C-alpha positions as CSV (number, residue, x, y, z in Angstrom):
1,M,0.0,0.0,0.0
2,I,1.3,3.5,-0.9
3,D,1.2,6.1,1.8
4,K,-0.4,9.3,0.8
5,I,1.6,12.4,1.3
6,A,-0.4,15.3,2.7
7,S,-0.6,18.1,0.2
8,P,-1.8,21.6,0.9
9,T,-5.3,22.6,0.0
10,Q,-6.1,25.2,-2.6
11,T,-7.0,27.6,0.1
12,E,-3.6,27.0,1.8
13,L,-1.7,27.4,-1.5
14,R,-3.5,30.6,-2.5
15,N,-3.1,32.2,0.9
16,G,0.6,31.3,1.1
17,P,3.5,31.7,-1.2
18,A,1.5,31.1,-4.4
19,G,-0.9,33.9,-3.6
20,E,1.9,36.2,-2.7
21,T,3.8,35.4,-5.8
22,W,0.8,35.9,-8.0
23,G,0.3,39.4,-6.5
24,A,4.0,40.2,-6.9
25,K,3.9,39.1,-10.6
26,Q,0.5,40.8,-11.2
27,G,1.8,43.0,-14.1
28,L,3.4,40.1,-15.9
29,L,0.4,37.9,-15.4
30,D,-2.1,40.6,-16.5
31,G,-0.1,41.0,-19.7
32,L,-0.3,37.2,-20.3
33,F,-4.0,37.0,-19.6
34,E,-5.0,40.3,-21.3
35,P,-6.5,38.7,-24.4
36,V,-8.7,36.5,-22.3
37,A,-9.7,39.4,-20.0
38,A,-10.5,41.6,-23.0
39,Y,-12.6,38.9,-24.6
40,L,-14.6,38.3,-21.4
41,A,-15.1,42.0,-20.8
42,G,-16.4,42.3,-24.4
43,A,-18.7,39.3,-24.0
44,V,-20.2,40.9,-20.9
45,E,-20.8,44.2,-22.8
46,A,-22.2,42.3,-25.9
47,A,-24.6,40.4,-23.7
48,G,-26.0,43.6,-22.4
49,A,-25.2,42.5,-18.8
50,S,-25.4,44.9,-16.0
51,R,-23.9,42.7,-13.3
52,L,-21.0,40.2,-13.2
53,L,-19.8,37.7,-10.7
54,D,-16.1,36.7,-11.3
55,V,-15.4,33.5,-9.5
56,G,-11.6,33.0,-9.0
57,C,-10.9,36.6,-9.8
58,G,-7.3,36.6,-8.6
59,T,-5.9,40.1,-8.5
60,G,-8.9,41.4,-10.4
61,A,-7.9,42.0,-14.0
62,T,-11.0,40.4,-15.5
63,T,-13.3,41.9,-12.9
64,L,-11.9,45.4,-13.4
65,G,-12.1,45.0,-17.2
66,A,-15.7,44.1,-16.9
67,A,-16.4,46.9,-14.4
68,R,-14.9,49.5,-16.9
69,R,-17.2,48.2,-19.6
70,L,-20.3,48.1,-17.4
71,G,-19.8,51.7,-16.3
72,P,-21.2,53.5,-13.2
73,T,-24.6,51.9,-13.4
74,G,-23.2,48.3,-13.6
75,S,-21.8,46.1,-10.9
76,A,-18.8,43.7,-11.0
77,L,-17.9,41.5,-8.0
78,G,-14.9,39.3,-7.8
79,I,-14.4,36.5,-5.3
80,D,-11.3,34.4,-4.7
81,L,-9.9,32.0,-2.1
82,S,-6.7,34.1,-1.8
83,A,-6.7,36.9,0.8
84,P,-3.5,38.4,-0.7
85,M,-5.0,38.4,-4.2
86,I,-8.3,39.9,-3.0
87,A,-6.4,42.6,-1.2
88,R,-4.6,43.5,-4.4
89,A,-7.8,43.5,-6.4
90,R,-9.4,45.9,-3.9
91,E,-6.4,48.2,-4.1
92,R,-6.6,48.2,-7.9
93,A,-10.4,48.8,-7.8
94,A,-10.0,51.7,-5.4
95,A,-7.2,53.3,-7.5
96,E,-9.5,53.3,-10.4
97,A,-12.6,54.3,-8.4
98,L,-14.4,51.1,-9.6
């Protein structure tokens, strides 16, 4: 019988070094995922949506892109397991008054 090695949960990973690294590399990662974020924000706009729930929002690139497209009468909410990533997303949203 093979003994199982305990591995960290997603919550533990995203609230530890992985979440901190993602936040530290936010600019690089935003650049890599920009085509996807732009596509999703455009789809929100094309659908005539007024609200968005972004599950697994990370540092908020997709949520913020959608919020920009939805404008002041719309609502974009991002959720994530990672406290460091949510903190960075909140900072970014506040800096853009979104």
